[in-house]
N, C-alpha and C positions, 0 to 999 in steps of 0.2 A: 662527227659526234652527235648535231642539229639533232640528227635522227635518233640514235642513242636516247638525245634529253625530253624528246619531244615523247618517244615509247615509255622515256620511265617516268615521265607526266598524266601519262594518259596510264600507264597501269595503276597509278599511285588513285590517282581521277576515280579509277573501276574499281576500285578493294574501298575506297569510302565511304561509295555510291552500295557495292553489296554489302560491307559494315550497318549501314545507313539502313536498311532495308533491312536488313538481320533484326537491329534492337526494334524494328517497331511492328516487326512481327513476333516479338515475346512480346513486347506491350499489348498487343493487337492478342497474345493468345492467354496473358492476366487480364484481360478484361473480358475476355469470351466466358470462363467462370462462371458458376451460376454464382448470384449477387442478392444480401440481401442489404432491407432498408432499415438502419437500429438506428431508433430515435433516443439521442442521451440527455442529457443537461444542455451541453452545449451546443445540439442541434442534429441534422439528421444527415447522417452520412451512410453510404452504399458501400457494402463492405465485400470482397468476395469471400465464398464462403470456404474452406478449408484454407486458409493463408499458408505459404512458406516460408516465408521473411517475414517475420514477427520482429518490433522492436518492442518492448514492455518498459513504459519509464514510473509503471505502478508498480511498486514493491510483493503486493498483496494481492494483484495478476500475474507474479511473476511463480511466485509461490502455485497459487492456482496451475498453471504451465509446467512448474515442475511436475506437483503433481501427479499429471494428465500425460507426462515422458512425452511432452513438446518441449523444444529447446527452440528459446529466442533466435536473432541473429546478432541478437545487441541490448544488452540492459545497463544502468546507471553502476558502477560497479564499485566506486570508492564507498560508497554509505551501505554496502550491503550486508543485512544483520549480522549475526554470526555460523547463524545456521544454514547460513547460502554461503558461506564463505566459498568453500569450493568452486562457486560461480568465479570469481577470480585468477583462480588458474586456469581455466580453460580457455586454451586459444581459440578455442572452433566458437568463441559467443566475443563480437566484441564490443567496446567501451563505449557507453549510448551519451556518456559528460555524466555532466552530477543531478541527483534527485531534484534537486530544485534549478539549476540551469542546464538545460538538455546538449550537446554540442550537433548543432543543425547540418553543420556541414560532414561530421561524420557520423551523423544518423543518412542524413541524403548518399553516402558513399555506399553504405549496408545496401540501399535497394528495397527498402521494406514494403510489404504490399499491407500491412497493418504497421498502427501505431498505439499504444494500449496508455493514455495518463489517465492521472488523477488530478484532486487538489494543486499540491506542489506546480505541475505545470499547466495550472490551466491561462497562465494568460500566454502559456506562446502554440496555444489550440490552431490560430491562425497558422502563423508561419507554419507548423507539420503539417496542416490539412495541405500545403502545397506539396509537401513533399509528397505523401501518401494518404491514404483514409486513416481519420483519427479518430478514436472515439474516446470517451472520456467513461471510466469505470469506477471513480471515485463510489464511496460507501455514504447514504444521504443518515446521514445523524439522527434526521427527525424518525427514521424507520428503518433505522439498523440492519436487523435480522433479512428484514424483506429485500432491502436493498441486497444487501452478502449476498442472497440467494438470490436475486434476480441478476444481479453482475456475471456472480459463479455459472448461473444456467446461461446466460448466454457467452460467457468465455467457450465451455462446454462445445457449446453447437456450431460457432464458428469455426474449431476447428475435429470438429465429426466426432466429439468422443460426448455423448448427451448421458449414454447410458451410467458411464465412469461416471461422471459429475453427480447423477444421482443418487447412486450408490455410497460417491461419498459424502455427501450431504446430509441424508441416511441417516450413517454414523454419526454423526460429527450431532446431527441436530436430535437425535437419541439423547446422545451426552448432554447438551445444552437443557431439556428441559428433565433432566433427573437433577441435573443442577438448579433449575427455578425451582422444583418440589421444593428441595434443600431449603433454600434462602428465602424464601414467601414466608417459612415463618420463623424466620433468624431479627428478632424486634432489636435490633442491633442499629445504629445507623452509621455510617461510611464517610469520609469525607476522600477523594483523587485528588493529590497536590502534584505539580510539575514544578522541583526546585529550580531555580537557577541562580545562584551567584547570590546566595541569601537575602533569594525574593521566591516567595509562593505563588503562583496562580493554580487556585481551582475551577477544578469544570464539573458540571453537575449532570442532570439528565439532557439528550438531546444532543449534546455535548460533542467532541471532537473526541475525550478520553469517558463518556460517559458507560462507556459501556457496562463496567458495574452493577448500573442503574438500568439501565432500557434493554440489557441479556439478562442477567443473572437477578435481576430484582433484590441488588439492597439496597435496604432505607437510605435517603440520604440525609446525613444532618447539614445542611443548605441546601435552597430552597433558591437560585439563582438561574435569571432566566438572558443567562449573558452564554451565548453558544458562542463567542466567535474561537478563530483558530486558537487563539491567546487564554482562556477563557478569561478567568476574574481574579487580578491583583487580589488577593488578602494579605490583612497585615497578621504579627505571631497573637495578636492580641485577640483577633475575630478566631482565629484557630480556640486558643483555647477557651474562648466563652463558648463553640459551638459545643467544644465537646466531642469528638467523635469515638464512637466507643470502636472502629477502624479507622486506620489512618494508611492509606497507599502512597508510598513516595518514589516518582521518577526524576530521577536525575539527567538534566538534558547535558550536562558536562557531560556524563559517559555518556551518553549516545553520540554526539556529534565529536567532540573532543578524545574519549576514550580517558578523559582526569573522573578519576571516582569525589566526590564530595566528601568532605572531612563532616561524618554521621555527627559528632559533636558537635557543629555548626545548623548543624539540617534538624537534629533534635535541640532545640536549645530552651531555657529554664521556662519559658512559656507555655513551649508544648509538653513538655514533661508534667504537665498540671493535666494534663486529659486522663481520659479513662483507658485510649489507646496505648499511651506510655505507661500509667500505672497498673494496667493488665497483660501488658507485655503484648498487643495488638498492635505493631507498628512494620509496615513492610514494606523495602523496599523491592518491586518490580523491574524487571530486567527489559533493561532502557530500549534492547534494539529489537523487543517482540511489541513492546507497547506504545515507544516512542517513535521509530524508524517505520515499523511494517505496520500490519492489522488490514484486515480488509480481505487475507486469501487465507482458502484453506487449513495450513501449516497454521499462521501464528495464531488465527481466531478459536484453535482448539488446544494453541498451546495459552491464549488466554483465561480461556474456561477450565485448565486442568493445572494452571498457575493460583487461582483463588482457591478453587476446589480445596488444591491440597493442602493453603496457605490457612484455610479455615475447618479444615477437617479435626479438626480436634477440640470445636466445638462441642 
């Protein structure tokens, strides 16, 4: 009996050593691939080219990967925009937690060789970097178009699909240039608002939602230097006084909780004094595109198409 026990113990010890060695070989194989050093907002990161196990916490990067037919191993499934909801039913893609609170244990279990993040996950950078090489891929609102282009080209380079990315960017930028030619001749002034339970936050140039001004060249009705993620709190009186010709509104609750605001509360008596209301130029933008996503090949094109189609009657 003792001999059998000894033999079993030795067998388990041998198997353990073999498994440990195999794991080390796999890790060494991962590290033997060609690496590139990426400089990004949060530091410098060495990444193995052509990663096969990507966790993306940034929805824009997820869009770009989808456009390149690259399937990540995990994404934040709860708050995916409607046009990416099919991913929720794809069991081959795991759930990486929430956009604003990634599940670190789950991500570690997916054994990624690359993690892509943006502003919402910035505070988790150090913890995520301990799991796998982590790259910040969020767009820089001070230079949105160039930042978006650089990020998209970077993703294409990392996954070995540079030519596909260049072709898609060429098509998209052609569409953007056409929109810019149209809107730079438009003298009307626009205001972008996030509506949240009776409160309004305005976003101007170089802000989180400065897209209509920075990319599409629509004139802002308010000059604001507030570039925080929450924008500038504005009153009904200020909106009426600024008198925008175009008013673009995103309903935050519709994006986060799936509950649409009562439009009679959004467009109150003061807002009804604006040119935008009088000329039927108040537009409700899709919160899944404008609030949840952005910065990806799909959403950027959708945002351009949105504004062009809404103002096409001008």
